[in-house]
NUVEXDREN-927560 format. One line per 10 residues: number of its first residue (from 1); their letters; for each residue x negated, y negated, z of C-alpha. Coordinates in Angstrom, 3 decimals. Layout:
<recs>
NUM	A	X Y Z | ... $
</recs>
This chain:
<recs>
1	MRQTENTAIV	-46.172 10.796 43.051 | -49.795 11.437 44.020 | -51.854 12.249 40.963 | -54.862 14.549 40.892 | -57.312 15.251 38.079 | -55.165 18.286 37.226 | -51.778 16.524 37.038 | -50.047 17.028 33.688 | -46.657 17.326 32.028 | -45.717 19.967 29.446 $
11	LHTANYRDAD	-44.953 18.284 26.109 | -44.651 21.322 23.842 | -44.493 25.106 24.125 | -44.939 27.933 21.629 | -44.373 31.583 22.505 | -47.378 33.810 21.854 | -47.511 37.607 21.842 | -45.065 39.427 24.123 | -45.241 37.343 27.287 | -47.741 34.493 26.746 $
21	RMLTLFSPTR	-47.112 30.882 25.813 | -49.254 28.095 24.380 | -48.745 24.800 26.199 | -49.484 21.242 25.148 | -50.278 19.439 28.390 | -50.405 15.663 28.789 | -52.904 14.604 31.437 | -53.137 10.897 32.332 | -56.913 11.148 32.664 | -57.769 13.819 30.063 $
31	GRIDALARGC	-55.142 13.231 27.395 | -54.037 16.225 25.349 | -54.931 19.703 26.570 | -53.861 22.823 24.678 | -53.852 25.759 27.073 | -52.722 29.372 27.126 | -50.428 30.512 29.952 | -50.844 34.294 30.080 | -47.836 36.352 31.106 | -45.784 33.269 31.947 $
41	RRPKSHLLNS	-42.632 34.622 30.280 | -42.407 37.606 32.601 | -39.591 37.179 35.161 | -41.946 37.525 38.145 | -44.778 35.388 36.776 | -46.104 32.685 39.099 | -46.309 30.422 36.014 | -42.710 30.977 34.891 | -41.328 27.507 35.710 | -44.608 25.649 35.199 $
51	AELFALGDYD	-44.763 26.762 31.571 | -41.417 25.227 30.592 | -40.824 22.052 28.595 | -40.775 18.920 30.830 | -42.571 20.704 33.700 | -44.714 18.325 35.748 | -47.361 19.834 37.976 | -50.981 20.285 38.962 | -52.593 22.755 36.557 | -55.819 24.599 37.296 $
61	LYEKNGRYTV	-57.523 25.447 34.015 | -60.319 27.786 33.006 | -62.364 26.707 29.993 | -64.443 28.982 27.769 | -65.818 28.094 24.341 | -63.572 25.036 24.173 | -60.388 26.989 24.919 | -58.306 26.556 28.046 | -56.307 29.067 30.064 | -53.923 28.148 32.874 $
71	VSASLIETFF	-55.146 29.897 36.035 | -52.529 28.544 38.419 | -50.069 25.681 38.706 | -48.358 23.799 41.506 | -44.991 22.612 40.214 | -43.958 19.052 41.101 | -40.807 18.505 39.026 | -38.818 20.296 36.306 | -36.342 17.526 35.319 | -33.791 20.320 35.206 $
81	PLREDYERLV	-30.638 18.105 35.140 | -31.602 17.032 31.613 | -30.527 20.464 30.428 | -26.975 19.795 31.619 | -26.437 16.781 29.335 | -27.005 17.398 25.625 | -27.542 13.755 24.632 | -30.067 13.137 27.395 | -31.829 16.407 26.618 | -32.247 15.353 22.977 $
91	VGTYLLGVCS	-33.574 11.946 24.028 | -35.960 13.511 26.550 | -37.263 15.936 23.934 | -37.826 13.013 21.570 | -39.867 11.202 24.240 | -42.111 14.257 24.625 | -42.542 14.465 20.850 | -43.544 10.821 20.613 | -46.240 11.257 23.248 | -47.430 14.536 21.736 $
101	AVIQPAQSAQ	-47.903 12.792 18.396 | -50.303 10.122 19.650 | -52.305 11.463 22.592 | -55.796 12.750 21.888 | -58.041 15.251 23.702 | -60.412 13.783 26.291 | -58.867 10.313 26.040 | -57.270 8.728 29.083 | -53.693 7.545 28.592 | -52.631 6.457 32.060 $
111	NLFMLLLHTL	-50.213 3.731 30.941 | -48.396 5.989 28.490 | -48.231 8.816 31.025 | -46.608 6.575 33.623 | -44.222 5.114 31.025 | -43.113 8.628 30.064 | -42.757 9.746 33.676 | -40.817 6.637 34.652 | -38.446 6.938 31.705 | -37.858 10.674 32.188 $
121	SRLTFSDQEW	-37.093 10.102 35.862 | -34.517 7.420 35.061 | -33.065 9.521 32.278 | -32.732 12.557 34.553 | -31.815 11.224 37.968 | -29.824 8.034 37.314 | -26.514 7.284 35.644 | -27.997 4.521 33.484 | -27.196 4.554 29.787 | -29.882 6.297 27.728 $
131	RPLLSGFLIH	-29.960 3.675 24.949 | -31.629 0.898 26.975 | -33.929 3.495 28.534 | -35.049 4.730 25.121 | -35.313 1.177 23.782 | -37.473 0.133 26.718 | -39.702 3.153 26.304 | -40.186 2.481 22.595 | -40.982 -1.214 22.896 | -43.541 -0.593 25.647 $
141	FTADQGVRPR	-44.866 2.392 23.719 | -45.523 0.283 20.613 | -47.231 -2.366 22.737 | -49.429 0.318 24.328 | -50.356 1.607 20.859 | -51.468 -1.863 19.736 | -48.463 -2.721 17.552 | -46.477 -4.959 19.891 | -43.606 -6.492 17.885 | -43.890 -10.233 17.217 $
151	LMHCVRCGKR	-40.661 -11.914 18.210 | -41.245 -15.666 18.516 | -42.509 -16.622 15.036 | -41.778 -15.548 11.470 | -44.360 -12.977 10.403 | -44.390 -14.445 6.867 | -44.465 -18.226 7.200 | -45.423 -18.621 10.857 | -42.435 -20.836 11.649 | -41.105 -20.579 15.195 $
161	VPLEENAYFD	-37.744 -18.807 15.301 | -35.818 -19.723 18.479 | -34.570 -16.725 20.432 | -31.086 -18.250 20.348 | -30.892 -17.635 16.593 | -30.021 -14.478 14.673 | -32.830 -13.390 12.377 | -34.278 -10.425 10.499 | -37.008 -7.913 11.244 | -39.750 -6.584 8.967 $
171	LREGGTVCLA	-40.671 -3.064 10.057 | -43.993 -3.056 8.191 | -45.200 -6.543 9.136 | -44.105 -5.927 12.697 | -41.796 -8.700 13.696 | -39.226 -11.416 13.174 | -38.459 -12.922 9.777 | -36.718 -16.292 9.463 | -33.690 -16.748 7.216 | -35.733 -18.596 4.558 $
181	CRLAGDEAVS	-38.247 -15.711 4.242 | -35.764 -12.848 4.253 | -36.357 -10.110 1.665 | -34.406 -7.042 0.674 | -35.100 -4.280 3.168 | -35.444 -6.549 6.190 | -33.187 -5.473 9.046 | -30.777 -7.848 10.760 | -31.562 -8.482 14.420 | -29.264 -10.492 16.653 $
191	AAQRLWMQDA	-30.334 -13.225 19.047 | -29.244 -11.011 21.968 | -31.427 -8.138 20.729 | -34.475 -10.367 20.269 | -33.972 -11.793 23.738 | -33.628 -8.262 25.124 | -36.924 -7.231 23.526 | -38.737 -10.368 24.693 | -37.492 -9.896 28.268 | -38.483 -6.229 28.194 $
201	LSSGSASWVN	-42.017 -7.075 27.115 | -42.474 -9.980 29.522 | -40.841 -8.640 32.688 | -41.289 -4.890 32.448 | -38.882 -2.115 33.320 | -36.475 -4.229 35.390 | -35.022 -5.778 32.241 | -34.860 -2.787 29.903 | -33.322 -0.589 32.564 | -30.511 -2.945 33.510 $
211	TPDKHAPFGL	-29.686 -4.775 30.282 | -26.227 -3.917 28.843 | -26.188 -1.042 26.392 | -24.970 -3.074 23.425 | -28.099 -5.261 23.429 | -30.581 -2.390 23.328 | -31.810 -1.952 19.713 | -32.942 1.662 20.036 | -32.410 2.427 16.331 | -34.458 -0.577 15.190 $
221	LRRYAETQLG	-37.243 0.200 17.646 | -37.331 3.855 16.640 | -37.674 2.925 12.972 | -40.304 0.338 13.867 | -42.403 2.794 15.868 | -42.183 5.420 13.137 | -43.042 2.899 10.418 | -46.065 1.559 12.283 | -47.444 4.911 13.397 | -46.418 6.999 10.414 $
231	SRLKSGLMLP	-45.169 10.539 10.092 | -46.768 11.493 13.422 | -43.594 10.326 15.156 | -41.071 11.916 12.826 | -39.905 14.672 15.116 | -36.961 15.736 12.960 | -34.617 15.260 15.915 | -31.329 13.532 15.184 | -30.703 11.194 18.083 | -27.119 10.443 19.092 $
241	GD	-25.959 7.431 17.071 | -28.449 7.961 14.211 $
</recs>
C-alpha cells in the first residue's frame, strides 16, 4: 500500500446530529485525528463507506480553530469480510480499541500503524487462527510501547531461566519468574509459550503468524498489556475464550 500524508484508518465512530459522524482517525504520520464527517450517514453521501469502522483511505481534512472536518476521502480498503465472522469482528474491534487508547495527536506512530494494518489484513483475508494473530499483535504492541516482556531471566532474582523450562509470569514486573521466586498471583507460563513469545519478538511476524494455536498465549498477553498500560486498554469487549 502506498501511503500519503493523508492516509488513515478509522478507529472509532460516534453518530452526531441527524446525518453526521465524528471519526477517530489513525494517521501513521500525524497520530490521532478527531474529525467530523458531515452528512456521511445519508445513503448517497460520498463519505458513506469512508466513515465506517475499519475504513482505510486517504482523507482530505479542513482545519479551523483546531477542529477538523473531512472534505473528501479516497477509500482504499473496508475489511468488510470481518463483519461475516463474529469472533474475528470482535478481535478486530479490540485491535482498534487498543490503538485508539494509546495514540496521541500530532505524534507519529508508523510502527504501530503498520502492525495494526498487517494484523487486520491477516485477520480479514487469511484463514489463519485469530489467537496467534492477536498474540503476535499484543507482544509487538507492548514492545512498541516500551514494555517489552522479559523472557530470559527472572525479573526478581535475575537468574537465567532456560526457555526449555516451565515458569511463571509477573504481569506488573513484566516478565518471567523462576520457580524459587514464585508468589501468589503469578501466572503459569509453559516452556512452549515462552519460546513462542521469544521467537515472535526476535523473528517478527513469520513466527507469530504460523505458530500453532495452542502455543499462542493471547490471554496472558492481553492481561499483561492492560496491566502495564492501565485502564486505557480496557475496552470492555469480551474476547472469545475469555
